C-alpha positions, 0 to 999 in steps of 0.5 A: 481530686488534685490540688497544687498551690505555691507561695513565695516567702520573703525568707531563705530556705532554711528559715522556711524549712524549719517552720515547715519541718516542725510538723507539730506546729501546723495548728499555728498556720492551718486554721481548722487544726486546734492542735497537733502532736506526734505519736511515739518517739519519731518527731520528724522524718520517715515514720513520724505520725502526727495526730491533728484535732480539728474543729468539729471533734474530728481527728486526722492521723498522718504518716510521713513516707518521704523526707528529703531533709531541707527540701521536701516531705510527703505524708499520707492522711489516715482515718479521715471521714468521707476520704478514702485516701489522701497524701500531700507533698511539700517542697521548698526551693530557693528562688532569688533570695526568697523561698517558693513553697509548693504543695501538692495534694491528691484526695480520693473521696469515698462514696462513689457517685456522691463522692464525685458530686462533692468533689467540686465543692471539696476543691473549692473549700480546699483551695480557699483553705490552702490559700489562707494556710499559705498566707498564715505560713508566710506570716509565721515565717516572716514575723516569727509569730502566728497570726492572731486573727482570722487567716482570711484577713491576711493578703493572699501571697504571690505564687511565684517569686 
């Protein structure tokens, strides 16, 4: 399953990167994540490992494998129920005084045929959650504070600048 989404944020690239690259603050803009912290001494860059505690008493471990300071990073998720492998790349680009943020994820589900059946449902859920997360990230960058209500109440963000 491949999913690519984008959002135009009314802030310069440096402001967006500052929030996005603070990898322990992801719980401020991704609703299912209750808390996130880095494991070990590395808090950013290649080799950083983030542990996310999710609703439903689940935990995800993510490891950074690419980091282009100020531009992009890629991480792989480990130890996830129902998911064989998953990676996510985030890129920020200046665009007319604003910033276009692009997220590209690749997920392979466990379970053979059952996994294939679940893929369509997982895609729809992921697309909805992704849109809400991008809206919450936009709000956080533009206001300097997290949105205090359900992210679904935020307006959808433009996908181009």
